[in-house]
Each structure stands twice: as structure tokens, then as C-alpha cells.
C-alpha positions in Angstrom: -10.2 1.4 -39.4 -8.1 4.5 -38.9 -10.9 6.2 -37.0 -11.1 3.2 -34.7 -7.4 3.2 -34.0 -7.5 6.9 -33.2 -10.5 6.4 -30.9 -8.7 3.8 -28.9 -5.5 5.9 -28.8 -7.4 8.9 -27.5 -9.1 6.8 -24.9 -5.7 5.4 -23.8 -4.5 9.0 -23.4 -7.5 9.8 -21.3 -6.9 6.8 -19.1 -3.4 7.9 -18.6 -4.0 11.5 -17.9 -2.0 11.2 -14.7 1.1 10.5 -16.9 0.6 13.5 -19.2 -1.1 16.0 -16.9 -1.8 16.5 -13.3 -4.3 13.8 -12.2 -4.2 10.3 -10.7 -1.0 8.3 -11.4 -0.8 5.5 -8.9 -2.7 2.2 -9.5 -6.1 1.8 -7.9 -6.9 -1.1 -5.6 -10.4 -2.1 -4.4 -8.9 -4.4 -1.7 -6.3 -1.9 -0.5 -7.4 -2.5 3.1 -6.1 -6.1 2.9 -2.6 -4.9 1.9 -2.1 -1.3 3.0 1.7 -1.4 2.4 0.8 -0.8 -1.3 0.0 2.8 -0.3 1.7 3.2 3.1 5.2 2.1 4.0 4.4 2.5 7.7 2.4 -0.7 7.5 5.6 -2.8 7.1 5.8 -5.4 9.9 2.7 -4.3 11.7 1.0 -7.7 11.2 3.6 -9.3 13.5 4.6 -12.0 11.0 6.4 -12.5 7.7 3.6 -11.8 5.2 3.5 -12.2 1.4 0.7 -10.6 -0.6 -0.1 -10.7 -4.3 -2.7 -8.7 -6.2 -3.8 -9.0 -9.8 -6.2 -6.3 -11.2 -7.7 -6.1 -14.6 -9.6 -2.8 -15.0 -12.4 -1.9 -17.4 -12.5 -5.4 -19.1 -13.8 -5.1 -22.6 -12.0 -2.1 -23.9 -8.7 -2.3 -25.8 -5.6 -2.2 -23.6 -7.4 -2.1 -20.3 -5.3 -1.0 -17.3 -3.6 -4.0 -15.8 -1.8 -4.1 -12.5 0.2 -6.8 -10.8 1.8 -6.3 -7.4 3.8 -8.4 -4.9 4.6 -7.3 -1.4 6.7 -9.0 1.3 7.1 -7.5 4.8 8.1 -8.7 8.3 8.9 -7.4 11.8 12.4 -7.4 13.2 14.3 -6.6 16.4 11.5 -7.7 18.7 8.8 -6.0 16.6 10.5 -2.6 16.9 11.0 -2.2 13.1 9.4 -3.6 10.0 11.0 -4.1 6.6 9.3 -4.9 3.3 9.7 -5.0 -0.4 7.1 -3.8 -2.9 7.0 -4.7 -6.6 4.3 -3.1 -8.9 3.8 -3.6 -12.6 1.2 -1.3 -14.2 0.3 -1.0 -17.8 -2.2 1.3 -19.5 -2.1 1.0 -23.3 1.4 1.8 -24.5 2.3 3.2 -21.1 4.1 0.8 -18.8 5.5 1.3 -15.3 7.5 -1.2 -13.2 8.4 -0.2 -9.7 10.6 -1.8 -7.0 10.7 -0.2 -3.5 12.1 -0.9 -0.1 9.8 -0.2 2.8 11.0 0.6 6.3 8.8 1.3 9.4 9.7 2.1 13.0 7.1 0.9 15.5 6.3 2.8 18.8 4.2 1.0 21.4 2.0 2.8 23.8 0.0 1.4 26.8 -3.4 -0.4 26.2 -2.1 -1.9 23.0 -1.9 1.3 21.0 0.7 1.6 18.3 2.3 4.2 16.1 4.3 3.3 13.1 6.4 5.8 11.0 7.5 4.6 7.6 9.9 5.4 4.7 9.8 4.1 1.2 12.7 4.3 -1.3 13.1 2.8 -4.8 12.5 3.5 -8.4 10.0 3.3 -11.3 10.9 2.3 -14.8 8.6 4.3 -17.1 8.2 3.1 -20.7 6.1 5.0 -23.3 6.3 2.6 -26.2 4.2 4.4 -28.8 5.7 2.2 -31.5 3.3 -0.6 -30.4 0.4 1.5 -31.7 -1.1 0.2 -34.9 -1.9 2.8 -37.5 -3.2 2.6 -41.0 -1.1 5.4 -42.3 2.4 6.5 -41.3 2.4 9.0 -38.5 5.6 10.9 -37.9 4.4 12.2 -34.5 4.6 8.7 -33.0 8.2 8.3 -34.1 9.2 11.8 -32.9 7.6 11.4 -29.5 8.6 7.8 -28.7 11.2 7.6 -26.0 13.4 4.8 -24.5 12.5 3.6 -21.0 13.6 6.0 -18.2 14.4 5.2 -14.5 12.8 7.5 -12.0 14.1 7.2 -8.4 11.7 8.2 -5.6 11.1 8.2 -1.9 7.9 8.2 0.2 6.7 8.6 3.7 3.8 7.3 5.9 2.4 7.2 9.3 0.0 4.5 10.7 -1.7 4.5 14.1 -3.5 1.4 15.1 -5.2 -0.4 18.0 -7.1 -3.8 18.1 -10.3 -1.8 17.2 -9.3 0.9 14.7 -6.6 2.5 12.6 -5.7 5.8 10.9 -3.1 6.3 8.3 -1.5 9.0 6.2 1.0 8.6 3.4 2.7 10.1 0.4 4.2 7.2 -1.6 6.2 9.5 -4.0 7.7 12.8 -2.9 9.8 13.5 -6.0 8.1 15.1 -9.0 10.1 13.5 -11.7 9.8 14.6 -15.3 8.5 11.8 -17.6 10.3 13.3 -20.6 14.1 13.4 -20.4 14.1 16.4 -22.8 12.3 18.6 -20.3 14.7 20.6 -18.2 12.4 23.5 -17.2 10.9 24.0 -13.8 7.4 23.8 -15.2 7.1 20.4 -16.7 4.2 19.2 -18.9 4.4 15.6 -17.9 5.7 14.4 -14.5 5.1 12.2 -11.5 3.2 14.1 -8.9 2.5 13.6 -5.2 -0.5 11.6 -4.1 -1.7 12.2 -0.6 -3.5 9.3 1.1 -5.7 9.4 4.2 -7.1 6.1 5.4 -9.2 5.0 8.4 -11.0 1.9 9.6 -12.9 0.5 12.6 -14.1 -3.0 13.6 -16.8 -3.8 16.1 -18.9 -6.7 17.2 -22.5 -7.1 16.1 -23.1 -10.6 17.5 -19.9 -11.8 19.2 -18.2 -14.0 18.1 -20.4 -14.7 15.1 -20.5 -11.3 13.2 -18.3 -8.2 13.1 -18.6 -5.1 10.9 -15.6 -3.2 9.5 -16.2 0.2 7.9 -13.2 1.7 6.1 -12.5 5.0 4.5 -9.9 6.2 1.9 -9.4 9.6 0.3 -6.6 10.7 -2.0 -5.5 14.1 -3.3 -3.4 15.0 -6.2 -2.7 18.3 -7.9 -5.1 19.2 -10.6 -7.7 16.5 -9.9 -10.7 16.4 -7.6 -10.3 14.3 -4.4 -11.1 10.6 -4.8 -13.2 9.2 -1.9 -13.8 5.5 -1.2 -16.2 4.2 1.5 -16.4 0.5 2.2 -18.3 -1.8 4.7 -17.2 -5.3 5.3 -19.1 -8.0 7.3 -16.9 -10.7 9.0 -18.5 -14.0 9.8 -16.8 -16.3 12.3 -13.5 -14.6 11.6 -13.4 -16.7 8.4 -15.7 -15.3 5.7 -15.5 -11.6 4.7 -17.8 -9.9 2.3 -18.8 -6.3 1.7 -19.3 -3.4 -0.7 -17.2 -0.4 -1.7 -18.3 2.9 -3.2 -15.7 4.9 -5.1 -17.6 8.2 -5.3 -18.4 9.2 -8.9 -16.6 6.2 -10.4 -17.6 2.7 -9.3 -19.4 0.4 -6.9 -17.7 -2.8 -5.9 -18.4 -6.1 -4.1 -15.6 -8.0 -2.5 -15.2 -11.4 -0.8 -12.4 -12.9 1.2 -11.9 -16.4 2.7 -9.6 -17.1 5.6 -8.8 -20.7 4.7 -6.6 -21.2 7.7 -4.3 -19.1 10.0 -1.8 -18.7 7.2 -3.6 -18.5 3.9 -6.4 -16.2 2.7 -7.8 -15.4 -0.8 -9.9 -12.5 -1.9 -11.8 -11.3 -5.0 -13.6 -8.1 -5.9 -15.6 -6.9 -8.9 -16.1 -3.2 -9.7 -19.3 -2.0 -11.4 -18.3 1.1 -13.3 -20.9 3.9 -13.0 -19.1 6.5 -15.0 -19.4 6.9 -18.8 -16.9 4.0 -19.3 -19.8 1.7 -18.2 -21.0 1.7 -21.8 -17.6 0.4 -23.1 -16.3 -1.9 -20.3 -17.5 -5.0 -18.5 -16.2 -4.0 -15.0 -13.0 -4.6 -13.1 -11.7 -7.9 -11.6 -9.2 -8.0 -8.7 -7.7 -11.1 -7.1 -5.8 -11.2 -3.8 -3.7 -13.9 -2.2 -2.0 -13.6 1.2 0.2 -16.0 3.0 1.6 -15.6 6.5 4.7 -17.6 7.5 4.8 -19.1 11.0 8.4 -19.1 12.4 9.6 -21.2 15.2 8.7 -19.6 18.6 6.4 -17.1 16.9 2.7 -17.3 17.0 0.5 -16.1 14.1 -1.8 -13.3 15.3 -5.0 -14.5 13.7 -7.4 -13.1 12.9 -6.0 -9.7 12.0 -8.5 -7.1 11.0 -5.9 -4.4 9.9 
């Protein structure tokens, strides 16, 4: 029993290496292209309508304490579409490690001729980080758990982003967290063992007609960089039928292959689902990853919903 507990605990530490070392920290999303504000504040208001988006992700189902992420975003344009304002809520848990973030997103939109647009964004808010090691079950008393357990700490942060888009393609760059906060309040040195680190995102996408207006294809690309970890690269290809049914595949290099579906029920409501097939060593211990997305666009008086929206 004790060996099993230690195995799961060590696995939990490996999953959370971004919290104890220098690797990935921010939650992963297979359907990020359907709600880019999760990683880029410059997206706020760019859809042209008040939009509410919810995502629930259960990663590596089958292992104990799988990474679980819930997010809710709300964003809307203001001042004749010159600015966008949004709110982002993220709850992310990996074993005894729990983060809850609340951020305000602001974007300034610059319009160019031929329907070209540049959006510059800022993000500000905080994360509440809780390392509740006392939730661990052990067969024997372990003093290390009691000595290293800490109360929740609040970590303020800011981020930046840029987003250039046209009706046919987009390119984005963002750093959601600029401050490298210590995750241990007892650490006061410049060289910290555990801290939040900067993640650099680069995204791009393009949509083109195959058989107008029946079928379109939308390839997308994401890569992220963080200190001490190899770059993560995601390539996706989505087919869009009658601007209503979306389906495609995503390849996260070295980690997973995913299939995703999306249904535009009407001009205001859409739902999406994705399933990740893990192709790393975790494949022997997990049953894949499930992600559900729901988006609702509000139609205000005198404002027309821009549908369909591919970005």
C-alpha cells in the first residue's frame, strides 16, 4: 500500500514539474483555437459580440488525481469596437496542487484597410496557489509532508498579447504571465527553486474554401516556449461543412493526437468536444483526455451577430 501511495505521489510531482521546476505551468487546451482569450488577452472583443465561453478538461483519465481544468471567459467589444474587455476565470488542479486564477483582459483594436485588424492586449489579475500536501494518504507518518505544507498564497501577475487577423487568417503572440513569482513564501533569494515562469505563445491559422460554400479547411498552429523545457508544438486541421459542422485532428508533437468536433447549433450557440489519445509513456496508465466546450454569443439590440466566425 505504501509503495502504491509513493508511486502516485511521485507521478503527481512529475505531472506538476512546472510548479516545482522550470517546465510547463499553464493548463493545456486542445480546443484553444475556439477560445484564444485563454492564452491571449488581445483576443478580447475581436468577435464583435458579447461572448461567453466555458471549457471543462479532464486529462489522463484513469490515473489517480488526473489534471482537471475548468475555465470561464466573458468578453465584449466597446466604444464602437475600438476596445475589448473580458474576464477570465481558470481553476486547475493536479493532485494536491490547486490553482485558481481570475484575470481582467483588455484589448485595443486598430483597423486597417481591406478588413485587416491589429489588436494589442493586456491581462492583469492573480492566481491563488494551494499546495495541500495534507490531503495525501500515507500508511506511516511522514514529517516531510507536515514541514513542507504551506497555506494558500496569492500571486498577482500581468500579461501581454498581440493579435493580427483578417477574414482569412490570423497570427498571435502572447505572454500571459510576466512576473516570475515564487511559489514558496519562505524563498527570498533571487534564484528560486519553485516559481511561476513565463510562457511564450505563438499561434497562427488560415481558412480557405475547398468547395464553396459546402466545405472549408482551417489549419492552425501553436507553439509555446518556457525556460528549461523543450518547445511544445501543436498542429491542427479542421474541416468545416456548411459553416455548421466542424471536425478535425490535432497533433501535439511527442505527446498526443486528438480528434475534435464542434456543432454550430444556431448563430448564438455552439458546443465542442475533443478526445486526446496519449502517445507518451502515460498511455499505459491513462485512458486519454476529454474536453468539452460551450460558447454562447449574445445578440444586442441594433447589433448583428457576425456568424460564422472562423477566428
